C-alpha positions in Angstrom: -27.1 -26.7 28.2 -28.7 -29.1 30.6 -32.1 -28.2 32.0 -32.7 -28.4 35.7 -35.3 -30.9 36.6 -37.9 -29.5 38.9 -39.0 -31.7 41.8 -42.7 -32.1 42.3 -44.1 -30.5 45.4 -46.0 -32.9 47.6 -47.6 -30.4 49.9 -49.1 -27.3 48.4 -49.7 -25.7 51.9 -46.0 -25.7 53.1 -44.3 -26.4 49.8 -42.5 -29.3 51.5 -40.9 -27.1 54.1 -42.8 -29.0 56.8 -43.9 -25.8 58.6 -46.2 -22.9 57.9 -46.8 -19.4 59.3 -50.1 -18.3 60.7 -51.3 -15.1 62.3 -52.2 -15.6 66.0 -53.3 -12.7 68.2 -51.4 -10.2 66.0 -48.1 -12.1 65.8 -46.7 -14.4 63.1 -46.4 -17.9 64.6 -44.8 -21.0 63.0 -46.3 -24.4 63.4 -45.7 -27.9 61.9 -47.6 -28.5 58.7 -50.3 -31.1 58.8 -48.3 -33.0 56.2 -45.4 -33.5 58.7 -45.2 -36.9 60.3 -42.0 -38.5 61.7 -42.0 -42.2 61.1 -39.0 -42.7 63.3 -40.3 -41.4 66.6 -44.0 -41.3 65.7 -44.4 -37.9 67.1 -42.6 -38.4 70.5 -39.5 -36.4 69.4 -37.5 -38.9 71.5 -36.1 -42.3 70.6 -35.6 -45.1 73.2 -32.6 -47.3 72.6 -30.8 -50.1 74.3 -27.0 -50.1 74.5 -24.9 -53.3 73.9 -24.6 -53.5 77.7 -28.4 -53.7 78.0 -28.9 -50.2 79.4 -31.8 -48.0 78.2 -31.0 -44.7 76.6 -33.1 -41.8 75.4 -32.0 -39.5 72.6 -33.7 -36.7 70.7 -35.1 -37.6 67.3 -33.8 -35.5 64.4 -37.3 -34.1 63.9 -37.0 -32.3 67.3 -34.8 -29.7 65.5 -37.9 -28.5 63.5 -39.9 -27.9 66.7 -37.0 -26.1 68.4 -36.9 -23.7 65.5 -40.6 -23.3 65.6 -40.4 -22.4 69.3 -37.5 -20.0 68.6 -39.4 -18.3 65.8 -42.5 -17.9 68.0 -40.5 -15.8 70.4 -39.4 -13.4 67.7 -42.6 -11.3 67.9 -43.0 -10.6 64.2 -46.2 -8.6 63.6 -49.1 -10.7 62.3 -49.6 -8.6 59.1 -46.3 -10.0 57.7 -47.5 -13.6 57.9 -47.2 -14.1 54.1 -44.1 -11.9 53.4 -40.9 -13.5 52.3 -38.2 -12.9 49.7 -40.2 -14.4 46.9 -43.1 -12.0 47.4 -41.0 -8.9 47.6 -42.1 -6.6 44.8 -39.5 -4.5 42.9 -41.5 -1.7 41.2 -40.7 -1.0 38.5 -38.9 -4.4 38.0 -35.7 -2.6 37.0 -35.6 -0.3 40.0 -32.0 -0.5 41.1 -32.3 0.5 44.8 -35.1 -2.0 45.6 -33.3 -4.8 43.7 -30.1 -3.9 45.6 -32.0 -4.0 48.9 -33.3 -7.5 48.1 -29.8 -8.8 47.1 -28.2 -7.2 50.2 -30.7 -8.9 52.4 -30.0 -12.3 50.9 -26.3 -11.7 51.0 -26.5 -10.7 54.7 -27.9 -14.2 55.5 -25.1 -16.0 53.7 -22.4 -13.8 55.3 -23.9 -14.3 58.7 -24.0 -18.1 58.4 -20.6 -18.3 56.8 -19.0 -16.3 59.6 -21.2 -18.0 62.3 -22.4 -14.7 63.5 -18.9 -13.4 64.4 -18.0 -9.8 63.3 -21.0 -9.6 61.0 -22.2 -6.2 59.9 -25.9 -5.4 60.1 -28.0 -3.5 57.7 -29.9 -0.2 58.0 -32.7 0.2 55.5 -33.3 3.9 54.7 -36.1 5.4 52.6 -39.6 6.7 52.7 -42.6 4.6 53.7 -44.1 1.8 51.6 -41.0 0.5 49.9 -40.9 -2.9 51.7 -38.2 -2.2 54.3 -40.0 -4.2 57.0 -41.0 -6.8 54.4 -37.3 -7.5 53.8 -36.2 -7.6 57.5 -39.1 -10.0 58.3 -37.9 -12.2 55.4 -34.5 -12.2 56.9 -35.8 -13.3 60.3 -38.0 -16.1 58.8 -35.0 -17.4 56.9 -32.4 -17.2 59.7 -34.6 -18.9 62.3 -36.4 -21.6 60.3 -33.5 -22.5 58.0 -30.5 -22.1 60.4 -31.9 -21.9 63.9 -30.6 -18.4 64.6 -32.2 -16.5 67.5 -33.9 -13.3 66.2 -36.3 -10.8 67.7 -38.3 -8.0 66.1 -39.1 -4.8 68.0 -41.1 -1.8 66.8 -39.1 0.9 68.7 -42.0 3.3 68.8 -44.3 0.6 70.4 -41.6 -0.4 72.8 -41.3 3.2 74.1 -45.1 3.2 74.6 -44.9 -0.1 76.5 -42.2 1.3 78.8 -44.2 4.4 79.5 -47.2 2.2 80.4 -44.9 0.0 82.6 -44.0 2.9 84.8 -47.6 2.9 86.1 -47.3 -0.8 86.9 -43.9 -0.5 88.6 -42.2 -2.3 85.7 -38.6 -1.1 85.1 -37.2 -0.1 81.8 -34.6 -2.9 82.2 -37.4 -5.5 82.2 -38.6 -4.3 78.8 -35.1 -3.8 77.2 -33.1 -6.8 78.4 -34.9 -9.4 76.2 -33.8 -7.5 73.1 -30.3 -6.4 74.1 -28.9 -9.9 74.3 -30.5 -11.5 71.3 -28.3 -12.7 68.4 -30.0 -10.8 65.6 -32.3 -7.9 66.5 -34.5 -6.0 64.1 -35.3 -2.5 65.2 -38.3 -1.2 63.1 -39.4 2.4 62.6 -36.3 3.9 64.1 -36.6 7.7 64.8 -40.4 7.7 64.5 -41.9 10.0 67.0 -40.7 13.1 68.8 -37.3 11.7 69.8 -37.3 13.4 73.2 -34.2 13.3 75.5 -35.8 10.3 77.3 -36.5 8.4 74.1 -32.9 9.0 72.9 -31.6 7.8 76.2 -33.5 4.5 75.8 -32.2 4.2 72.2 -28.6 5.0 73.2 -28.8 2.1 75.8 -30.0 -0.2 73.1 -27.4 0.7 70.5 -24.5 1.0 73.0 -25.1 -2.4 74.5 -25.1 -4.1 71.1 -22.3 -1.9 69.7 -20.0 -3.3 72.4 -20.8 -6.9 71.8 -19.1 -8.4 68.7 -21.4 -11.4 68.3 -24.7 -9.4 68.2 -26.0 -8.1 64.9 -28.6 -5.4 64.4 -30.9 -4.7 61.4 -32.7 -1.4 61.3 -35.4 0.2 59.3 -36.1 3.9 59.2 -38.0 6.4 57.0 -35.2 8.9 57.4 -32.2 9.3 55.2 -28.7 10.8 55.5 -29.4 13.5 53.0 -32.5 15.6 52.5 -34.1 15.5 49.1 -33.4 11.8 48.6 -36.8 10.7 49.8 -39.7 10.6 47.4 -42.9 11.6 49.2 -45.7 9.1 48.8 -49.0 10.0 47.1 -50.9 8.3 49.8 -49.3 10.5 52.5 -49.8 13.6 50.4 -53.5 12.9 49.9 -54.0 12.4 53.6 -52.2 15.6 54.3 -49.7 13.9 56.6 -46.5 15.6 57.6 -43.6 13.9 56.0 -40.9 14.5 58.6 -38.5 12.2 56.9 -38.3 14.7 54.0 -37.5 17.6 56.4 -35.0 16.0 58.8 -32.0 13.7 58.3 -31.5 10.6 60.5 -28.6 12.2 62.3 -30.8 15.2 63.2 -33.4 12.9 64.6 -31.2 10.6 66.7 -28.1 12.7 67.4 -24.5 12.4 66.3 -23.4 9.8 68.9 -26.1 7.2 68.1 -25.9 7.9 64.4 -22.1 7.3 64.3 -22.4 4.0 66.1 -25.2 2.8 63.9 -23.2 3.7 60.8 -20.3 1.6 62.1 -22.6 -1.3 63.1 -24.7 -1.4 59.9 -24.2 -1.1 56.2 -26.6 1.5 54.6 -29.2 0.2 52.2 -31.0 3.1 50.5 -34.4 2.6 48.9 -36.3 4.8 46.5 -39.5 4.5 44.6 -43.2 4.7 44.8 -45.2 3.7 47.9 -46.3 0.1 47.3 -49.1 0.4 49.8 -50.6 3.4 48.0 -51.1 1.6 44.8 
């Protein structure tokens, strides 16, 4: 059996990816690594050429693709606390835990399927399970991979925070549409913390607009994380929450009870369920 020869890593900071992630003002931002230097355009990102007819022509250098992906990622709005998270750092605890390993494999398979199908008719994922199992870790890893490796447009939205921003916008005469539109049309949208909060009629109306707009568009894919499951009793309450005396609503309500039958039905058609179980990683 032949052994694979490992290539030496020239840059320990970016591990030869030519880009790094940093936390700037609470958001993960990508930037070119200090090791990156294009010898072709010398940093201009454009190449000046002369045609056989003697005409001057300008074309983009191949290195400009890296900077396009950096700009694209920096519009994704990934929370800064996930600056170091990727697939390699996802912890399966214990290592043989089937549901967490399955969630990791499904996340990686989603990327392959999405790229193979060029985004057409791809089914999203909905990660379901109690807090602290790495659901957001996984969707952030998907975003980082899709944008930086394949140039796919992605956005991240904490739905609970979006609702708060919309409420605040009312006082500044900013419409709901102004807040919602940037997310509705994106190629891959991550909705984090679905069903968190009271889920009033107004909140469910906003969510219904979100889901319906993407449900009716075949080339838009949605990834969702939620602490709620389809069956009560599947969730394992975290020691951390128990010690703090927090109310674990996810153990008392199903996802359908929180968001209603119409939205739930559409989500189940749009997304494949990925159930996670285990101990709260953050409480360790």
